[in-house]
NUPAPA-232655 format. One record per residue (C-alpha): x negated, y negated, z; residue number from 1; residue in one letter. Coordinates in nm, 2 decimals, always signed. Example, Ala and Ser with C-alpha at 12.3 -4.5 7.8 and 13.67 -1.06 7.14 Angstrom:
(r (-1.23, +0.45, +0.78), 1, A)
(r (-1.37, +0.11, +0.71), 2, S)
//
This chain:
(r (+6.69, -1.72, +2.64), 1, M)
(r (+6.54, -2.06, +2.70), 2, H)
(r (+6.30, -2.15, +2.98), 3, I)
(r (+6.39, -2.51, +3.07), 4, P)
(r (+6.20, -2.80, +3.21), 5, G)
(r (+6.34, -3.05, +3.46), 6, I)
(r (+6.52, -3.34, +3.29), 7, R)
(r (+6.56, -3.14, +2.97), 8, E)
(r (+6.90, -3.12, +2.80), 9, R)
(r (+7.03, -2.77, +2.74), 10, V)
(r (+7.34, -2.58, +2.65), 11, R)
(r (+7.49, -2.28, +2.83), 12, I)
(r (+7.60, -1.98, +2.62), 13, R)
(r (+7.99, -1.96, +2.61), 14, D)
(r (+8.03, -2.32, +2.75), 15, R)
(r (+8.08, -2.65, +2.57), 16, S)
(r (+7.88, -2.96, +2.62), 17, G)
(r (+7.53, -3.06, +2.71), 18, L)
(r (+7.37, -3.01, +3.06), 19, F)
(r (+7.08, -3.18, +3.23), 20, L)
(r (+6.83, -2.95, +3.42), 21, V)
(r (+6.79, -3.08, +3.77), 22, I)
(r (+6.61, -2.78, +3.93), 23, R)
(r (+6.42, -2.47, +3.80), 24, V)
(r (+6.34, -2.16, +4.00), 25, D)
(r (+6.09, -1.96, +3.79), 26, H)
(r (+6.07, -1.67, +4.04), 27, E)
(r (+6.45, -1.61, +4.02), 28, R)
(r (+6.47, -1.72, +3.66), 29, R)
(r (+6.76, -1.96, +3.73), 30, V)
(r (+6.83, -2.33, +3.69), 31, A)
(r (+7.07, -2.59, +3.84), 32, D)
(r (+7.24, -2.81, +3.58), 33, L)
(r (+7.45, -3.12, +3.57), 34, V)
(r (+7.71, -3.16, +3.29), 35, H)
(r (+7.60, -3.46, +3.09), 36, V)
(r (+7.95, -3.60, +3.01), 37, T)
(r (+8.11, -3.59, +3.36), 38, D)
(r (+7.79, -3.63, +3.56), 39, G)
(r (+7.92, -3.49, +3.88), 40, Y)
(r (+7.98, -3.12, +3.83), 41, S)
(r (+7.67, -2.90, +3.91), 42, V)
(r (+7.63, -2.55, +3.79), 43, D)
(r (+7.39, -2.38, +4.03), 44, E)
(r (+7.17, -2.07, +3.96), 45, D)
(r (+7.24, -2.04, +3.59), 46, V)
(r (+7.03, -1.75, +3.46), 47, P)
(r (+6.77, -1.85, +3.19), 48, F)
(r (+6.92, -1.59, +2.96), 49, D)
(r (+7.24, -1.80, +2.94), 50, R)
(r (+7.05, -2.12, +2.84), 51, L)
(r (+7.00, -2.25, +2.49), 52, L)
(r (+6.78, -2.54, +2.37), 53, N)
(r (+7.02, -2.83, +2.31), 54, S)
(r (+6.95, -2.81, +1.93), 55, A)
(r (+6.99, -2.43, +1.92), 56, E)
(r (+7.31, -2.28, +1.78), 57, S)
(r (+7.48, -2.01, +1.98), 58, E)
(r (+7.50, -1.77, +1.69), 59, D)
(r (+7.15, -1.83, +1.58), 60, A)
(r (+6.92, -1.53, +1.62), 61, A)
(r (+6.61, -1.59, +1.82), 62, P)
(r (+6.31, -1.67, +1.59), 63, S)
(r (+6.03, -1.56, +1.82), 64, H)
(r (+5.80, -1.82, +1.68), 65, G)
(r (+5.82, -1.70, +1.32), 66, V)
(r (+5.84, -1.97, +1.05), 67, E)
(r (+6.15, -1.97, +0.84), 68, S)
(r (+6.20, -2.11, +0.49), 69, E)
(r (+6.31, -2.44, +0.64), 70, S)
(r (+5.97, -2.48, +0.82), 71, G)
(r (+5.81, -2.42, +1.15), 72, P)
(r (+6.02, -2.33, +1.46), 73, T)
(r (+6.06, -2.57, +1.75), 74, E)
(r (+5.80, -2.37, +1.95), 75, A)
(r (+5.55, -2.40, +1.67), 76, A)
(r (+5.61, -2.77, +1.65), 77, R)
(r (+5.55, -2.81, +2.02), 78, R)
(r (+5.22, -2.62, +2.00), 79, R)
(r (+5.12, -2.85, +1.72), 80, T)
(r (+5.20, -3.16, +1.92), 81, I)
(r (+5.01, -3.03, +2.22), 82, R)
(r (+4.70, -2.98, +2.00), 83, R)
(r (+4.70, -3.34, +1.88), 84, L)
//
């Protein structure tokens, strides 16, 4: 699951392509997305649990903030940047 921000590029599990987040409803845990390549089709009320970070692989297991051998996770990097 990925909790998106507006104007963030994300992927949808079991769909190809990148999507741009245009609306987020945190209470209902859904987002409206525009397909980046065609720019006119809107997917409304996509549940957060179907969303992936644009760099995340669909088969990758969630890391839950634990560092791997390749280095810190994206969440850990974001926390570091915010501290600077």
